[in-house]
ZAPA-303492 format. One record per atom (N, C-alpha, C, O): residue number from 1; atom name; x negated, y negated, z negated. Coordinates in steps of 0.001 Angstrom, whole numbers, plus 500000, padded with zeros to 6 digits. Layout:
<NUM,"CA",<X,Y,Z>>
...
//
This chain:
<1,"N",<825593,810529,094594>>
<1,"CA",<826487,810502,093822>>
<1,"C",<825889,809175,092818>>
<1,"O",<824680,809176,092588>>
<2,"N",<826871,807894,092147>>
<2,"CA",<826474,806797,092014>>
<2,"C",<826358,807214,090657>>
<2,"O",<827063,808073,090127>>
<3,"N",<825383,806529,090084>>
<3,"CA",<824742,806293,088515>>
<3,"C",<825679,805601,087917>>
<3,"O",<826501,804923,088533>>
<4,"N",<825633,805717,086650>>
<4,"CA",<826490,804965,085434>>
<4,"C",<826871,803470,086051>>
<4,"O",<827921,803036,086526>>
<5,"N",<825571,802871,085839>>
<5,"CA",<824970,801564,085924>>
<5,"C",<825651,800836,087444>>
<5,"O",<826227,799751,087373>>
<6,"N",<825526,801459,088575>>
<6,"CA",<826109,800980,089802>>
<6,"C",<827691,800675,089677>>
<6,"O",<828425,801433,089042>>
<7,"N",<828120,799632,090260>>
<7,"CA",<829220,799666,090590>>
<7,"C",<830065,799481,091923>>
<7,"O",<829617,799179,093029>>
<8,"N",<831413,799733,091570>>
<8,"CA",<831629,800702,092949>>
<8,"C",<832955,799647,093317>>
<8,"O",<833948,799343,092657>>
<9,"N",<832491,799250,094665>>
<9,"CA",<833822,798272,095421>>
<9,"C",<834798,798363,095091>>
<9,"O",<835156,799533,095232>>
<10,"N",<835949,797434,094464>>
<10,"CA",<837385,797416,094428>>
<10,"C",<838095,798068,095241>>
<10,"O",<837984,797713,096414>>
<11,"N",<839119,799298,094920>>
<11,"CA",<839821,799702,095834>>
<11,"C",<840905,798370,096595>>
<11,"O",<840791,797160,096404>>
<12,"N",<841816,799001,097377>>
<12,"CA",<842633,798165,097781>>
<12,"C",<843753,797797,097335>>
<12,"O",<844315,796732,097592>>
<13,"N",<844120,798627,096670>>
<13,"CA",<845206,798416,095320>>
<13,"C",<844638,797388,094383>>
<13,"O",<845420,796511,094016>>
<14,"N",<843548,797358,093990>>
<14,"CA",<842828,796421,093263>>
<14,"C",<842933,795478,093255>>
<14,"O",<843277,794712,092355>>
<15,"N",<842576,795272,094568>>
<15,"CA",<842793,793692,095322>>
<15,"C",<844061,793401,095780>>
<15,"O",<844411,792226,095889>>
<16,"N",<844407,793831,095913>>
<16,"CA",<846041,793804,096493>>
<16,"C",<846522,793058,094845>>
<16,"O",<846712,791841,094832>>
<17,"N",<846655,793684,093817>>
<17,"CA",<847126,793892,092408>>
<17,"C",<846528,792616,091731>>
<17,"O",<847301,791802,091225>>
<18,"N",<845222,792423,091706>>
<18,"CA",<844577,791273,091190>>
<18,"C",<845018,790211,091547>>
<18,"O",<845433,789443,090679>>
<19,"N",<845081,789730,093316>>
<19,"CA",<845728,788810,094360>>
<19,"C",<846893,788453,093963>>
<19,"O",<847220,787282,094152>>
<20,"N",<847855,789408,093284>>
<20,"CA",<849224,789488,093165>>
<20,"C",<849346,788755,091493>>
<20,"O",<850232,787989,091115>>
<21,"N",<848178,789261,090693>>
<21,"CA",<848279,788918,089364>>
<21,"C",<848107,786840,089174>>
<21,"O",<848532,785873,088542>>
<22,"N",<847021,787320,090430>>
<22,"CA",<846243,785484,090176>>
<22,"C",<847389,784439,090768>>
<22,"O",<847346,783280,090356>>
<23,"N",<848350,784794,091665>>
<23,"CA",<849369,784091,091774>>
<23,"C",<850264,783710,091088>>
<23,"O",<850716,782565,091083>>
<24,"N",<850744,784923,090213>>
<24,"CA",<851756,784924,088630>>
<24,"C",<850948,784054,088087>>
<24,"O",<851592,783083,087691>>
<25,"N",<849531,783939,087837>>
<25,"CA",<848964,783129,086504>>
<25,"C",<848853,781889,086913>>
<25,"O",<848822,780998,086065>>
<26,"N",<848765,781556,088399>>
<26,"CA",<848883,780313,088639>>
<26,"C",<850107,779323,088844>>
<26,"O",<850264,778118,088645>>
<27,"N",<850847,780274,089291>>
<27,"CA",<852226,779759,088948>>
<27,"C",<853016,779751,087219>>
<27,"O",<853838,778970,086742>>
<28,"N",<852581,780539,086834>>
<28,"CA",<852884,780336,085176>>
<28,"C",<851865,778839,084808>>
<28,"O",<852496,777783,084784>>
<29,"N",<850459,778777,084555>>
<29,"CA",<849985,777150,084232>>
<29,"C",<850331,776086,085240>>
<29,"O",<849944,774922,085135>>
<30,"N",<850975,776481,086087>>
<30,"CA",<851161,775363,087358>>
<30,"C",<852304,774906,086601>>
<30,"O",<852202,773722,086279>>
<31,"N",<853465,775538,086181>>
<31,"CA",<854893,775121,085396>>
<31,"C",<854025,774748,084168>>
<31,"O",<854652,773902,083530>>
<32,"N",<853575,774854,083942>>
<32,"CA",<853481,774601,082583>>
<32,"C",<853721,775122,081290>>
<32,"O",<853986,774408,080323>>
<33,"N",<853589,776971,081239>>
<33,"CA",<854324,777699,080914>>
<33,"C",<853279,777835,079481>>
<33,"O",<853566,778388,078419>>
<34,"N",<852506,777416,079705>>
<34,"CA",<851322,777639,078576>>
<34,"C",<851138,776613,077857>>
<34,"O",<850605,775578,078258>>
<35,"N",<851802,776921,076106>>
<35,"CA",<851871,775467,075699>>
<35,"C",<850829,775542,074576>>
<35,"O",<851275,775871,073477>>
<36,"N",<849457,775281,074674>>
<36,"CA",<848545,775044,074083>>
<36,"C",<847626,773985,074466>>
<36,"O",<847093,773868,075570>>
<37,"N",<847407,772772,072865>>
<37,"CA",<846654,771627,072982>>
<37,"C",<845609,772003,073994>>
<37,"O",<845462,771274,074976>>
<38,"N",<844782,773206,073822>>
<38,"CA",<843483,773503,074978>>
<38,"C",<843814,773191,076229>>
<38,"O",<842942,772883,077042>>
<39,"N",<845238,773232,076576>>
<39,"CA",<845085,772886,077908>>
<39,"C",<846089,771577,078463>>
<39,"O",<846004,771376,079674>>
<40,"N",<846798,770893,077880>>
<40,"CA",<847281,769681,077592>>
<40,"C",<846724,769067,078541>>
<40,"O",<847245,769240,079643>>
<41,"N",<845557,768193,078472>>
<41,"CA",<845506,767329,079507>>
<41,"C",<844202,768332,080794>>
<41,"O",<843750,767563,081642>>
<42,"N",<843839,769363,080882>>
<42,"CA",<843589,769623,081828>>
<42,"C",<844131,770393,083101>>
<42,"O",<845281,770759,082858>>
<43,"N",<843792,770714,084167>>
<43,"CA",<844484,771479,085313>>
<43,"C",<843447,772234,085461>>
<43,"O",<842260,771921,085562>>
<44,"N",<844091,773522,085473>>
<44,"CA",<843159,774603,085578>>
<44,"C",<843851,775458,087001>>
<44,"O",<844990,775631,087436>>
<45,"N",<842352,775891,087449>>
<45,"CA",<842359,776662,088653>>
<45,"C",<842452,777859,088645>>
<45,"O",<841393,778114,088071>>
<46,"N",<843018,779056,088889>>
<46,"CA",<842449,780555,088865>>
<46,"C",<842207,781212,090115>>
<46,"O",<843097,781546,090898>>
<47,"N",<840537,781450,090340>>
<47,"CA",<840203,781392,091849>>
<47,"C",<840295,782519,091716>>
<47,"O",<841086,782730,092636>>
<48,"N",<840038,783867,091111>>
<48,"CA",<840188,785513,091431>>
<48,"C",<840749,785901,090036>>
<48,"O",<840807,785208,089020>>
<49,"N",<841125,787115,090229>>
<49,"CA",<841291,788062,088918>>
<49,"C",<841451,789144,089710>>
<49,"O",<842094,789310,090747>>
<50,"N",<840533,790098,088839>>
<50,"CA",<839824,791264,088947>>
<50,"C",<840155,792384,087962>>
<50,"O",<839937,792255,086758>>
<51,"N",<840833,793789,088643>>
<51,"CA",<841789,794528,088041>>
<51,"C",<840376,795547,088186>>
<51,"O",<839663,795847,089143>>
<52,"N",<840369,795944,086581>>
<52,"CA",<839773,797533,086344>>
<52,"C",<840326,798504,087574>>
<52,"O",<841262,798256,088334>>
<53,"N",<839424,799752,087548>>
<53,"CA",<839881,800617,088043>>
<53,"C",<841619,801542,087610>>
<53,"O",<842529,801990,088308>>
<54,"N",<841403,801479,086355>>
<54,"CA",<842404,802088,085630>>
<54,"C",<843438,801476,085495>>
<54,"O",<844378,802110,085015>>
<55,"N",<843706,799654,085957>>
<55,"CA",<844182,798298,085696>>
<55,"C",<844448,797948,084499>>
<55,"O",<845020,796861,084417>>
<56,"N",<844189,798603,083315>>
<56,"CA",<844347,798096,081881>>
<56,"C",<843692,796792,082068>>
<56,"O",<844370,795867,081621>>
<57,"N",<843100,796610,082348>>
<57,"CA",<842105,794921,081858>>
<57,"C",<842034,794327,083386>>
<57,"O",<842102,795012,084407>>
<58,"N",<841896,793029,083326>>
<58,"CA",<841791,792195,083984>>
<58,"C",<841124,791003,083498>>
<58,"O",<841334,790772,082307>>
<59,"N",<840200,789998,084255>>
<59,"CA",<839203,789209,084430>>
<59,"C",<839849,788177,085137>>
<59,"O",<839734,788143,086362>>
<60,"N",<840474,787382,084574>>
<60,"CA",<840990,785799,085283>>
<60,"C",<839653,784952,085107>>
<60,"O",<839010,784760,084075>>
<61,"N",<839337,784361,086800>>
<61,"CA",<838571,783609,086941>>
<61,"C",<838464,782398,087107>>
<61,"O",<838521,782164,088314>>
<62,"N",<838270,781028,086211>>
<62,"CA",<838902,779967,086320>>
<62,"C",<838449,778813,086297>>
<62,"O",<837655,778756,085358>>
<63,"N",<838521,777813,086840>>
<63,"CA",<837850,776902,086818>>
<63,"C",<838233,775291,086549>>
<63,"O",<838481,774512,087470>>
<64,"N",<838238,774981,085352>>
<64,"CA",<839204,773370,085239>>
<64,"C",<839250,772461,086577>>
<64,"O",<838370,772773,087379>>
<65,"N",<839945,771589,086912>>
<65,"CA",<839820,770329,087746>>
<65,"C",<838729,770022,087002>>
<65,"O",<838510,770284,085819>>
<66,"N",<837693,769122,088238>>
<66,"CA",<836308,768158,087783>>
<66,"C",<835804,769251,086602>>
<66,"O",<835143,768573,085815>>
<67,"N",<835825,770314,086249>>
<67,"CA",<835017,771312,085564>>
<67,"C",<834698,770823,084004>>
<67,"O",<833778,771121,083242>>
<68,"N",<835817,769970,083859>>
<68,"CA",<835453,769285,082333>>
<68,"C",<836121,770495,081513>>
<68,"O",<836557,771513,082049>>
<69,"N",<836136,770245,080194>>
<69,"CA",<837369,770999,079156>>
<69,"C",<836702,772197,079357>>
<69,"O",<836906,772556,078198>>
<70,"N",<835693,773712,080119>>
<70,"CA",<836320,774129,080739>>
<70,"C",<836079,775197,079386>>
<70,"O",<836645,776271,079591>>
<71,"N",<835410,775135,078142>>
<71,"CA",<835094,776008,076787>>
<71,"C",<836465,775735,076581>>
<71,"O",<837057,776803,076738>>
<72,"N",<837336,774747,076281>>
<72,"CA",<838858,774356,075482>>
<72,"C",<839847,775171,076576>>
<72,"O",<840776,775874,076179>>
<73,"N",<839572,775014,077812>>
<73,"CA",<840418,775931,078527>>
<73,"C",<840608,777541,078250>>
<73,"O",<841583,778270,078067>>
<74,"N",<839054,777744,078316>>
<74,"CA",<839180,779383,078220>>
<74,"C",<839963,779859,076758>>
<74,"O",<840791,780729,076487>>
<75,"N",<839210,778764,075938>>
<75,"CA",<839906,779191,074528>>
<75,"C",<841483,779160,074285>>
<75,"O",<841930,779841,073362>>
<76,"N",<842365,778381,075092>>
<76,"CA",<843155,778562,074983>>
<76,"C",<843920,779373,075517>>
<76,"O",<844819,779944,074900>>
<77,"N",<843628,779562,076940>>
<77,"CA",<843973,780922,077669>>
<77,"C",<843778,782077,076709>>
<77,"O",<844885,782570,076488>>
<78,"N",<842907,782651,076109>>
<78,"CA",<842430,783780,075365>>
<78,"C",<843752,783725,074327>>
<78,"O",<844574,784637,074248>>
<79,"N",<843804,782389,073488>>
<79,"CA",<844547,782439,072655>>
<79,"C",<846110,782895,072881>>
<79,"O",<846746,783651,072147>>
<80,"N",<846735,782020,074501>>
<80,"CA",<847754,782469,074614>>
<80,"C",<847555,783741,075578>>
<80,"O",<848471,783764,076400>>
<81,"N",<846780,784656,075719>>
<81,"CA",<846441,785835,076453>>
<81,"C",<847668,787173,076348>>
<81,"O",<847852,788066,077176>>
<82,"N",<848397,786938,075029>>
<82,"CA",<849581,787971,074809>>
<82,"C",<850755,787566,075343>>
<82,"O",<851484,788350,075951>>
<83,"N",<851150,785840,075099>>
<83,"CA",<852172,785673,076157>>
<83,"C",<851434,785726,077288>>
<83,"O",<850969,786865,077319>>
<84,"N",<851285,785474,077680>>
<84,"CA",<850470,785201,079131>>
<84,"C",<850819,787105,079462>>
<84,"O",<851347,787414,080530>>
<85,"N",<850573,787828,078775>>
<85,"CA",<850888,789307,079748>>
<85,"C",<852360,789337,079854>>
<85,"O",<853003,789533,080886>>
<86,"N",<852796,789131,078728>>
<86,"CA",<854407,789345,078875>>
<86,"C",<855048,788454,079540>>
<86,"O",<856209,788628,079910>>
<87,"N",<854536,787651,079716>>
<87,"CA",<855027,786502,081193>>
<87,"C",<854967,787034,082521>>
<87,"O",<855793,786988,083433>>
<88,"N",<853821,787554,082450>>
<88,"CA",<853480,788367,084148>>
<88,"C",<853805,789797,084204>>
<88,"O",<853835,790339,085308>>
<89,"N",<854064,790502,083087>>
<89,"CA",<854966,791672,083018>>
<89,"C",<856102,791447,083748>>
<89,"O",<856411,792073,084761>>
<90,"N",<856821,790426,083168>>
<90,"CA",<858151,789879,083732>>
<90,"C",<858039,789525,085277>>
<90,"O",<858874,789798,086140>>
<91,"N",<856922,788909,085430>>
<91,"CA",<856912,788266,086809>>
<91,"C",<856450,789698,088018>>
<91,"O",<856985,789893,089110>>
<92,"N",<855843,790145,087679>>
<92,"CA",<854977,791528,088850>>
<92,"C",<855360,792800,087979>>
<92,"O",<855262,793149,086802>>
<93,"N",<855833,793292,089140>>
<93,"CA",<856742,794810,088976>>
<93,"C",<854866,795832,089327>>
<93,"O",<854271,796103,090370>>
<94,"N",<854511,796122,087663>>
<94,"CA",<853803,797138,087576>>
<94,"C",<854173,798220,086502>>
<94,"O",<855087,797994,085708>>
<95,"N",<853668,799060,086482>>
<95,"CA",<853307,800454,085794>>
<95,"C",<852823,799820,084260>>
<95,"O",<853414,800053,083205>>
<96,"N",<851747,799064,084394>>
<96,"CA",<851219,798907,083563>>
<96,"C",<850665,797409,083451>>
<96,"O",<849720,797377,084240>>
<97,"N",<850781,796328,082932>>
<97,"CA",<850465,795277,082846>>
<97,"C",<849533,795270,082109>>
<97,"O",<849673,795683,080958>>
<98,"N",<847955,794654,082707>>
<98,"CA",<846712,795051,081968>>
<98,"C",<846241,793550,080969>>
<98,"O",<846724,792419,081029>>
<99,"N",<845388,793959,080290>>
<99,"CA",<845112,792758,079381>>
<99,"C",<844266,791905,079642>>
<99,"O",<843188,792426,079932>>
<100,"N",<844261,790564,079678>>
<100,"CA",<843191,789810,080575>>
<100,"C",<842661,789168,079300>>
<100,"O",<843020,788935,078146>>
<101,"N",<841528,788990,080185>>
<101,"CA",<840262,788147,079390>>
<101,"C",<839977,786979,080609>>
<101,"O",<840264,787155,081793>>
<102,"N",<839350,785750,080045>>
<102,"CA",<839222,784633,080851>>
<102,"C",<837815,784008,080586>>
<102,"O",<837229,783698,079549>>
<103,"N",<837483,783938,081947>>
<103,"CA",<836157,783753,082446>>
<103,"C",<835850,782571,083135>>
<103,"O",<836354,782504,084256>>
<104,"N",<835024,781423,082705>>
<104,"CA",<834486,780126,083923>>
<104,"C",<833845,781340,085316>>
<104,"O",<833283,782432,085392>>
<105,"N",<834431,780177,086297>>
<105,"CA",<834239,780944,087787>>
<105,"C",<832750,779981,087893>>
<105,"O",<832636,778767,087722>>
<106,"N",<831685,780997,088236>>
<106,"CA",<830201,780228,088120>>
<106,"C",<830217,780460,089942>>
<106,"O",<829018,780624,090169>>
<107,"N",<830662,780517,090770>>
<107,"CA",<830386,780872,091659>>
<107,"C",<830514,779395,092958>>
<107,"O",<830181,779309,094140>>
<108,"N",<831127,778478,092030>>
<108,"CA",<830893,777383,092836>>
<108,"C",<829761,776410,092384>>
<108,"O",<829586,775224,092661>>
<109,"N",<828959,777373,091511>>
<109,"CA",<827447,776342,090738>>
<109,"C",<826488,777396,092027>>
<109,"O",<825458,776932,092515>>
<110,"N",<826997,778771,092432>>
<110,"CA",<826118,779487,092733>>
<110,"C",<825929,778858,094622>>
<110,"O",<824981,778678,095387>>
<111,"N",<827316,778716,094683>>
<111,"CA",<826882,777859,096052>>
<111,"C",<826383,776856,096281>>
<111,"O",<825797,776715,097354>>
<112,"N",<826456,775663,095206>>
<112,"CA",<825728,774919,095272>>
<112,"C",<824315,774620,095264>>
<112,"O",<823591,773695,095632>>
<113,"N",<824169,775957,094603>>
<113,"CA",<822594,776228,094413>>
<113,"C",<822148,776912,096005>>
<113,"O",<821003,776589,096323>>
<114,"N",<822671,777547,096745>>
<114,"CA",<822292,777928,097813>>
<114,"C",<822544,776772,099031>>
<114,"O",<821697,776588,099904>>
<115,"N",<823507,776204,098988>>
<115,"CA",<823088,774950,099777>>
<115,"C",<821977,773796,099317>>
<115,"O",<821628,772931,100119>>
<116,"N",<821661,773831,098506>>
<116,"CA",<820155,772798,098158>>
<116,"C",<819224,773800,098316>>
<116,"O",<818178,773266,097947>>
<117,"N",<818891,775306,098749>>
<117,"CA",<817872,775920,098871>>
<117,"C",<818279,776096,100124>>
<117,"O",<817608,777061,100490>>
<118,"N",<818896,775802,100937>>
<118,"CA",<819205,775985,102529>>
<118,"C",<818869,774270,103016>>
<118,"O",<818141,774195,104005>>
<119,"N",<819309,772981,102441>>
<119,"CA",<818483,772057,102815>>
<119,"C",<817191,771908,102661>>
<119,"O",<816607,771121,103406>>
<120,"N",<816485,772624,101676>>
<120,"CA",<815038,772222,101511>>
<120,"C",<813925,772338,103049>>
<120,"O",<814192,772954,104082>>
<121,"N",<813155,771844,102864>>
<121,"CA",<812412,771527,104395>>
<121,"C",<811634,772790,104879>>
<121,"O",<811997,773177,105989>>
<122,"N",<811130,773161,104577>>
<122,"CA",<810594,774627,104512>>
<122,"C",<811707,775860,105439>>
<122,"O",<811550,776608,106405>>
<123,"N",<812486,775633,104792>>
<123,"CA",<814430,776695,104573>>
<123,"C",<814642,776406,105704>>
<123,"O",<814586,777317,106530>>
<124,"N",<815071,774577,106298>>
<124,"CA",<815636,774356,107322>>
<124,"C",<814396,774498,108477>>
<124,"O",<814833,774702,109609>>
<125,"N",<813357,774444,108398>>
<125,"CA",<812382,774731,109383>>
<125,"C",<812559,776084,110081>>
<125,"O",<812673,776197,111302>>
<126,"N",<812578,777304,109036>>
<126,"CA",<812277,778744,109203>>
<126,"C",<813535,779083,110026>>
<126,"O",<813509,779842,110995>>
<127,"N",<815088,778209,109379>>
<127,"CA",<816051,778766,110284>>
<127,"C",<816780,777961,111674>>
<127,"O",<817917,778162,112101>>
<128,"N",<815744,776995,112223>>
<128,"CA",<816003,776429,113216>>
<128,"C",<815986,777877,114191>>
<128,"O",<815396,778916,113895>>
<129,"N",<816838,777617,115478>>
<129,"CA",<816401,778579,116572>>
<129,"C",<815641,778110,117443>>
<129,"O",<815138,777017,117184>>
<130,"N",<815382,778615,118449>>
<130,"CA",<814249,778980,119444>>
<130,"C",<814956,778011,120098>>
<130,"O",<814198,777048,120216>>
<131,"N",<816393,777688,120751>>
<131,"CA",<816656,776677,121275>>
<131,"C",<816875,775055,120843>>
<131,"O",<817167,774061,121508>>
<132,"N",<816566,775288,119275>>
<132,"CA",<816943,773934,118460>>
<132,"C",<815591,772890,118575>>
<132,"O",<815447,771668,118547>>
<133,"N",<814456,774366,118755>>
<133,"CA",<813102,773841,118781>>
<133,"C",<812806,773239,120139>>
<133,"O",<812172,772194,120287>>
<134,"N",<813259,773900,121026>>
<134,"CA",<812882,773457,123014>>
<134,"C",<813802,771913,122329>>
<134,"O",<813015,770967,122286>>
<135,"N",<815173,771548,121846>>
<135,"CA",<815760,770582,121960>>
<135,"C",<814578,769255,121051>>
<135,"O",<814501,768097,121461>>
<136,"N",<813845,769733,119917>>
<136,"CA",<813057,768801,119216>>
<136,"C",<811827,768380,120025>>
<136,"O",<811214,767315,119945>>
<137,"N",<811572,769509,120880>>
<137,"CA",<810372,769025,121710>>
<137,"C",<809956,768373,122539>>
<137,"O",<808881,767817,122768>>
<138,"N",<811592,768530,123358>>
<138,"CA",<812175,767443,124467>>
<138,"C",<811946,766409,123979>>
<138,"O",<811117,765665,124503>>
<139,"N",<812560,766082,122920>>
<139,"CA",<812930,764837,122155>>
<139,"C",<811746,763768,121801>>
<139,"O",<811712,762568,122072>>
<140,"N",<810760,764592,121093>>
<140,"CA",<809517,764192,120987>>
<140,"C",<808578,763998,121979>>
<140,"O",<807624,763242,121793>>
<141,"N",<808782,764746,123266>>
<141,"CA",<807755,764155,124309>>
<141,"C",<808630,762976,125152>>
<141,"O",<808398,762608,126303>>
<142,"N",<809588,762539,124349>>
<142,"CA",<810148,761544,124981>>
<142,"C",<811327,761764,126184>>
<142,"O",<812006,760818,126585>>
<143,"N",<811428,762726,126544>>
<143,"CA",<812050,763591,127740>>
<143,"C",<813582,763696,127228>>
<143,"O",<813700,763310,126065>>
<144,"N",<814379,763987,127634>>
<144,"CA",<815862,764496,127658>>
<144,"C",<815781,765683,128243>>
<144,"O",<815003,766159,129070>>
<145,"N",<816997,766207,127506>>
<145,"CA",<817346,767941,128008>>
<145,"C",<818149,767509,128571>>
<145,"O",<818837,768529,128586>>
<146,"N",<818956,766528,129322>>
<146,"CA",<819893,766475,130259>>
<146,"C",<819526,766181,131209>>
<146,"O",<818512,765484,131192>>
<147,"N",<820110,766528,132509>>
<147,"CA",<820182,766483,134178>>
<147,"C",<819150,767569,134191>>
<147,"O",<818684,768261,133286>>
<148,"N",<818882,767506,135743>>
<148,"CA",<818281,768692,136664>>
<148,"C",<816921,769066,135612>>
<148,"O",<816251,768270,134955>>
<149,"N",<816795,770456,135705>>
<149,"CA",<815772,770616,134577>>
<149,"C",<814741,771570,135769>>
<149,"O",<813746,772100,135274>>
<150,"N",<814918,771722,136894>>
<150,"CA",<814313,772513,138073>>
<150,"C",<814217,773488,137713>>
<150,"O",<813143,774014,138004>>
<151,"N",<815320,774442,136791>>
<151,"CA",<815450,775732,136469>>
<151,"C",<816804,775961,137912>>
<151,"O",<817608,775098,138264>>
<152,"N",<816650,777501,138540>>
<152,"CA",<817268,777207,139186>>
<152,"C",<818456,778202,138658>>
<152,"O",<819554,778202,139214>>
//
């Protein structure tokens, strides 16, 4: 049995509805339907929409192009969330259109951090396969791994 603090994986329906809402929200923003000064000079990417199990709430993860003015973009979207909810209700057929909250998508930062970790010499050394090590050893000896190796 799952404790209260543990998170359950989203259902197929939650994933489908989240993706449909992401497309509709991206379309709204692409067409410039949200008129707010905080969005006037910034292009916003909607990377993911997560829907709660009861479908009453949704969190949209956004990233402004270039990573600039993210606080302004989130504030602008939060101010316009009533309008956004009404427009999405018109665009996507759902029994209940969820109330939206907006957050900055940190997955790009996390990916950069992981990339930096993988490039560290001690990690790269540990990730090398035995075949890679054999090639490096052969190159160090001045030999080449091409041609006949004498193996049958």
